C-alpha positions, 0 to 999 in steps of 0.5 A: 255325905260330907263330914264338914261342920258348919258354924251356926250362931256360935256352935258347930253342927253337922253339915246335914243339920244346917237347915231352915224351914221351907217357910222361913222368911228369908227363903220366902222373901229373898232377904238372905244376905251372904258373902263368899270368900276364898281359902288358899294354901300359902308358904306361910300356912292356910290363909283366907283372902281379904276376910275382914273386907268380905265380912265388912261387906256382909255387914253393909249388905245387912244395913242396906236391906235392914237385917238386924245383924247381931254380931260384930265384924270381929266375931264373924271374922273369928267365926270364919277362921275357926270354921276353916280350922275345923274343916281341913282342906276347905277352899271356900267360905260361905257366910249367910245371914238370914231370918229363919222364923216363919212369918205371915207378914213381910216385916218379920215379927221375930227379927232374929238373924241367924248366921251360918258359916260353911267352909268346904271344897266345892269339888269334894263336897258339892255335887258336880255333874258338869265339872268339865263344863265349869272347868272350860268356862273358867279358862275362857268365857263367851259373853252376851250383853243383856239388852232386854232389861236393865239388870242394875238399877239403884232405885230398886235394890242397890247393887252394893247389897249382896242379898239373894233377891238381887240375883233373881233377874240376873239368874233369869237372864243368864239362864236364857243366855245359856240356852242361846249358847253363851256362858255368861252375861253382862248387865246394863244400867237404865242408861244403857251403860255396862255394869257387871256380870251376875256374879263377877265384875267387868274390865276391858282394855280399850284400843289405846291399851287403857284399863277400865271398869264401870264405876263403883256406884253401878256395881257390887263392890267386888273384893276381887275387883278392888284387888285388881284395881290396886294390883294394876300399877304392878303391871304398869297400869292405872284402872279408870273407873268410868261409864262404859257404853255397851258398844265400846266392847266391840272395839276392846282389845281385851275383856275379862271378868273378876270374881272370888271363884274364878279370879281373873276370867278372860272373855274371848267372845261377846255377842258372837264376835271375837274379842281381840285374837280370841285368846287371853290377852297380855294384860289379862294374863299379867293381871291374872298372874299378879292376882294369883301371886297375891292370894298365895302370899307371893306379893309382899306388898299385899300380904296384909290381905291374907288372914292366916289361921 
């Protein structure tokens, strides 16, 4: 049992008390909005990476799905900072906005949105029966292109909404891919263009050495994605945001994913075919290093991304 404390609607409670009823509206209907943020020990002290950007994205998700979030961005920023202060050694913050009331109808009669903020170290505080497999996957990933169904459609739930219901189809597809021996998947839009992974954005370096990523309209607006786009000039690159056909990955010299958990995540195989020489490419390696420097406060031009507590 962990000794972590969780922020619930402005007060701190024990980890094991941060519960809702099994019939809670958000649990039954998939209406839980959330965001996930990394915490780092830097020379300047403990810092949360791009905290305000994450909270603003949470507020956007709530607006998209109609959750009446009763907190201002500033309140939630301070709530996250205080939660990290009270949970020493935390490496992650997860903030969830949900409707805890038990509802018979689809539209809740009690629209109160409860907010929970947890700060923790997943290796210390969460059960990890497959820790070694997860470690290997973070070093390099084998990717499958999910062609069976269009996993990202703007006419259903916009990809910009980081809400629980948006992950169900991707979970099913990724589960199937894991059973086939792949680590992760990349989803297509209704036109057959690449979008993103279930929890990570996609980048590729084409045969001409140009860095590209699918356009913002097709993907979750990943904070790490945005960081990579802004950091690319430090590596002498510009990142093109454009439609990428699935077949383009076959001729790519490098492919990588980006996300809060893994940072920059090299892809070494796609649909069973080797990417490049089957190892992390030079551009991926360079961007991985620059990103890591930024989160640790070693890139002065981007130190404003760090929220020191």
